[in-house]
C-alpha positions in Angstrom: -45.4 -49.4 -47.5 -42.2 -47.3 -47.7 -40.9 -45.5 -44.6 -41.4 -42.2 -46.5 -45.0 -41.7 -45.7 -46.8 -39.3 -48.0 -50.6 -39.2 -47.6 -52.1 -38.3 -44.2 -55.8 -38.2 -43.4 -56.8 -36.0 -40.4 -60.3 -36.5 -39.1 -61.5 -33.4 -37.3 -58.8 -31.5 -39.3 -60.7 -28.2 -39.2 -61.0 -28.1 -35.4 -58.7 -26.3 -33.0 -56.1 -29.0 -32.7 -56.7 -30.5 -36.1 -56.0 -27.3 -38.0 -52.6 -26.9 -36.3 -51.8 -30.5 -37.0 -52.7 -30.1 -40.8 -50.4 -27.1 -40.9 -47.5 -28.9 -39.3 -47.9 -32.0 -41.5 -48.0 -29.8 -44.7 -44.9 -28.0 -43.5 -43.1 -31.3 -43.2 -43.9 -32.2 -46.9 -46.9 -34.5 -46.4 -50.0 -34.5 -48.5 -52.9 -33.9 -46.2 -56.6 -34.7 -46.4 -58.7 -32.9 -43.8 -62.0 -34.7 -43.1 -64.5 -32.7 -40.9 -68.2 -32.6 -40.4 -67.9 -28.9 -39.5 -70.1 -29.3 -36.4 -67.5 -27.8 -34.1 -64.6 -27.5 -36.6 -64.5 -24.2 -38.6 -63.7 -23.5 -42.3 -61.8 -20.4 -41.2 -59.3 -22.5 -39.2 -58.0 -24.0 -42.5 -58.8 -21.2 -44.9 -55.1 -20.3 -45.2 -54.2 -23.8 -46.2 -56.6 -24.2 -49.1 -54.2 -22.7 -51.7 -51.7 -25.4 -50.9 -51.9 -28.0 -53.7 -51.0 -30.8 -51.1 -54.1 -30.0 -49.0 -57.6 -31.2 -49.6 -60.8 -30.9 -47.6 -63.6 -33.5 -47.4 -66.8 -32.8 -45.6 -67.5 -36.1 -43.8 -69.2 -37.5 -40.7 -66.8 -40.0 -39.0 -69.9 -42.1 -38.0 -69.9 -43.2 -41.6 -67.0 -45.2 -43.3 -64.7 -43.3 -45.6 -62.6 -45.2 -48.2 -59.4 -43.4 -49.2 -55.9 -44.4 -50.0 -53.7 -43.2 -47.1 -50.5 -44.0 -45.2 -51.4 -42.4 -41.9 -54.6 -41.5 -40.1 -55.1 -39.1 -37.2 -58.4 -39.4 -35.4 -59.2 -36.0 -33.8 -63.0 -36.1 -34.6 -65.1 -35.4 -31.5 -66.5 -32.4 -29.8 -64.1 -31.8 -26.9 -65.5 -29.1 -24.7 -68.3 -30.0 -22.1 -70.7 -27.5 -23.6 -70.5 -29.1 -27.1 -70.2 -32.8 -26.1 -73.1 -32.6 -23.7 -75.5 -31.0 -26.3 -76.2 -34.4 -27.9 -74.6 -37.1 -25.7 -75.7 -40.0 -27.8 -74.2 -38.4 -30.9 -70.9 -37.8 -28.9 -70.7 -41.4 -28.0 -71.4 -42.6 -31.5 -68.8 -40.2 -32.9 -66.2 -41.7 -30.6 -67.1 -45.3 -30.8 -68.3 -45.7 -34.4 -65.6 -43.2 -35.4 -62.9 -45.4 -33.9 -64.2 -48.5 -35.6 -64.3 -46.7 -39.0 -60.8 -45.3 -38.8 -59.4 -48.6 -37.5 -61.1 -50.6 -40.3 -59.6 -48.1 -42.8 -56.2 -48.4 -41.2 -56.5 -52.1 -41.4 -57.5 -52.1 -45.0 -54.8 -49.7 -46.0 -52.0 -51.0 -43.7 -51.8 -47.4 -42.4 -50.7 -46.2 -39.0 -53.7 -44.9 -36.9 -53.4 -42.2 -34.2 -56.1 -41.8 -31.6 -56.5 -38.4 -29.9 -57.6 -39.7 -26.5 -58.0 -37.5 -23.4 -57.0 -37.1 -19.8 -60.8 -37.5 -19.1 -60.2 -41.3 -19.3 -58.8 -40.8 -15.7 -62.0 -39.2 -14.5 -61.7 -37.4 -11.1 -58.4 -39.1 -10.3 -57.3 -40.6 -6.9 -53.7 -40.7 -8.2 -51.6 -37.6 -8.7 -50.0 -36.9 -11.1 -51.7 -39.3 -13.4 -49.5 -42.0 -15.0 -50.6 -44.1 -18.0 -50.9 -47.2 -15.8 -53.7 -45.6 -13.7 -57.1 -47.0 -14.6 -59.1 -44.0 -13.6 -62.1 -43.1 -11.5 -64.9 -42.4 -14.0 -68.7 -42.1 -13.5 -70.3 -44.1 -16.3 -73.7 -42.4 -16.0 -72.9 -38.7 -15.2 -73.2 -35.8 -17.6 -69.6 -36.1 -18.8 -69.8 -39.9 -19.4 -70.7 -39.6 -23.1 -67.3 -38.2 -23.7 -65.2 -39.9 -21.0 -66.6 -43.4 -21.7 -66.7 -42.7 -25.5 -62.9 -42.0 -25.3 -62.3 -45.0 -23.0 -64.2 -47.3 -25.4 -62.3 -45.9 -28.4 -59.0 -46.7 -26.6 -60.2 -50.3 -26.0 -61.0 -50.6 -29.8 -57.6 -49.3 -30.7 -55.8 -51.8 -28.4 -58.0 -54.7 -29.6 -57.5 -53.9 -33.3 -53.8 -53.8 -32.6 -53.7 -57.2 -30.8 -56.3 -58.9 -33.0 -55.5 -57.5 -36.4 -52.0 -56.1 -36.1 -53.1 -52.5 -36.8 -50.2 -50.1 -36.1 -51.7 -47.7 -33.5 -50.8 -44.7 -31.4 -52.8 -43.4 -28.5 -52.2 -39.9 -27.0 -54.0 -38.9 -23.8 -54.3 -35.2 -24.2 -54.4 -32.9 -21.1 -55.7 -29.3 -21.2 -54.5 -27.5 -24.3 -55.0 -23.9 -25.3 -53.9 -21.5 -28.1 -55.1 -19.7 -31.2 -58.2 -21.1 -33.0 -60.0 -22.2 -29.8 -63.6 -21.3 -30.2 -64.6 -18.3 -28.0 -67.9 -20.1 -27.1 -66.4 -23.5 -26.2 -66.9 -22.9 -22.5 -63.3 -24.0 -21.6 -61.5 -22.1 -18.9 -58.7 -20.4 -20.9 -61.0 -19.1 -23.7 -63.7 -18.2 -21.1 -61.3 -16.1 -19.0 -59.6 -14.4 -22.0 -62.9 -13.4 -23.7 -64.4 -12.3 -20.3 -61.3 -10.2 -19.5 -61.1 -8.6 -23.0 -64.8 -7.7 -22.8 -64.4 -6.3 -19.3 -66.8 -8.8 -17.8 -66.4 -10.7 -14.5 -64.3 -13.8 -14.7 -66.4 -16.8 -13.6 -64.7 -19.4 -11.5 -66.6 -22.6 -10.8 -66.1 -23.9 -7.3 -63.4 -22.6 -4.9 -60.8 -21.9 -7.7 -58.4 -24.2 -5.8 -58.9 -27.1 -8.3 -55.8 -27.5 -10.5 -55.2 -27.9 -14.2 -52.0 -28.1 -16.3 -52.1 -26.0 -19.5 -50.2 -27.1 -22.6 -49.7 -24.6 -25.5 -51.0 -26.1 -28.8 -47.6 -26.0 -30.7 -46.0 -28.2 -28.0 -48.9 -30.7 -28.1 -48.8 -31.0 -31.9 -45.1 -31.6 -31.7 -45.9 -34.5 -29.3 -48.4 -35.9 -31.8 -46.0 -36.1 -34.6 -43.2 -37.5 -32.5 -45.5 -40.2 -31.2 -46.7 -41.1 -34.7 -43.1 -41.3 -36.0 -41.6 -43.0 -33.0 -39.7 -46.3 -33.3 -40.0 -46.8 -29.5 -41.0 -50.4 -28.4 -43.7 -48.7 -26.3 -45.2 -46.7 -29.2 -48.4 -48.8 -29.2 -49.0 -48.0 -25.5 -50.9 -44.9 -24.3 -48.9 -41.7 -23.9 -49.8 -38.8 -21.7 -49.2 -35.5 -23.6 -49.6 -32.3 -21.6 -47.8 -29.7 -19.5 -46.9 -31.0 -16.0 -46.8 -27.4 -14.7 -49.8 -27.2 -12.3 -51.9 -24.1 -11.6 -55.0 -23.4 -9.7 -57.9 -22.0 -11.6 -57.7 -18.9 -9.4 -54.0 -18.4 -10.4 -55.0 -18.7 -14.1 -57.7 -16.0 -13.6 -55.2 -13.6 -12.0 -52.7 -14.2 -14.8 -55.2 -13.5 -17.5 -56.3 -10.3 -15.8 -52.7 -9.2 -15.5 -51.8 -10.0 -19.1 -54.9 -8.3 -20.6 -54.7 -5.3 -18.3 -58.4 -5.9 -17.6 -60.4 -4.4 -14.8 -62.5 -7.5 -14.5 -63.3 -8.9 -11.1 -63.5 -12.6 -10.2 -66.9 -14.2 -9.2 -67.5 -17.7 -7.9 -70.2 -20.1 -9.1 -71.1 -23.7 -8.1 -68.8 -26.5 -9.4 -70.4 -28.6 -12.2 -71.1 -32.3 -11.6 -68.0 -34.6 -11.8 -65.6 -31.8 -12.4 -62.1 -33.2 -11.6 -60.3 -31.5 -8.7 -56.8 -32.2 -9.9 -55.5 -32.8 -13.4 -51.8 -33.1 -14.0 -49.9 -35.5 -16.3 -46.9 -37.6 -15.5 -45.1 -37.2 -18.8 -42.0 -39.3 -18.0 -42.9 -41.9 -20.7 -43.1 -39.2 -23.4 -39.9 -37.6 -22.1 -38.0 -40.9 -22.1 -39.4 -42.5 -25.3 -40.1 -39.5 -27.5 -37.6 -36.9 -26.1 -40.7 -34.7 -25.7 -41.5 -32.1 -23.1 -43.4 -28.8 -23.4 -41.3 -25.7 -24.0 -43.7 -22.8 -24.0 -44.4 -21.2 -20.6 -48.0 -20.3 -19.6 -47.4 -16.5 -19.8 -46.0 -16.8 -23.3 -48.7 -19.1 -24.6 -51.4 -16.9 -23.0 -50.0 -13.8 -24.7 -50.3 -15.5 -28.1 -53.8 -16.7 -27.3 -54.9 -13.3 -26.1 -53.6 -11.7 -29.3 -55.7 -14.2 -31.3 -58.9 -13.5 -29.3 -58.4 -9.7 -29.5 -58.2 -10.0 -33.3 -61.3 -12.3 -33.3 -63.4 -9.9 -31.2 -62.3 -6.8 -33.3 -63.3 -8.7 -36.4 -66.7 -9.5 -34.9 -67.2 -5.9 -33.9 -66.4 -4.7 -37.4 -68.8 -7.2 -38.9 -71.5 -6.0 -36.6 -70.9 -2.4 -37.6 -71.0 -3.2 -41.3 -74.1 -5.5 -40.8 
């Protein structure tokens, strides 16, 4: 195949990350096929792309094979928030494991590059800080998060094995907490939870002491990392890459920041910590910095302001719909 890739298939293309990726790929002149089951992905995320003649949507469940002529495949198909992936844990596992097999078989048949959106959850509740790609993790294989954590770990194994056994050209990105416009207000993740609670004047709910840490990457930075990894000539390109923001914040600090930026009068309340919730989560991104020339550029306050503006518009729209209805 020529170096000038043209046709890109994005599984999970109508999701939060997938829709931003489709947008970026179209802007770079690629033809994009968005495949989504629309279980957690939403039509409205890609509605503005439909008029683009280089964009196509296919409703498809990744648990089933899909046969298309493509040059690149991005696999972003999986529910990613605990609320959604724990609803039907067996389905989550099958989406990750059967989905990985199907995209890899397609990549093998087409001679296409295949990108796996993996997760920092492969490190579990880490004993190493910050987490480097060489760390094997500390994962509970039978807890409530296992369907996702182990599903993603197994998918990685399949990617590396297809690469070694069949020569498939793979990329694996381990994604750390990412936020931005097009997150679902009901996805139960901390940034969307806090913003929606603050905008509605409700108490912000912190699980545990609030001293557990996360690192928050704005979506545009992350998607830039995806594309750089997919296009990278680095000799390490088929190794896993951490992509995330190494700036570390406690959950309590995030809550204070959201309250300040929204001008909300919300208070903070504390609830018990869920099972297997990691205490620390922070990427070592030196591999991505060295090999891809990548590091996040958007500071938390700036990214939060853009995300708050998105949720304000969403809530106003919902309110108007209720009034009309």
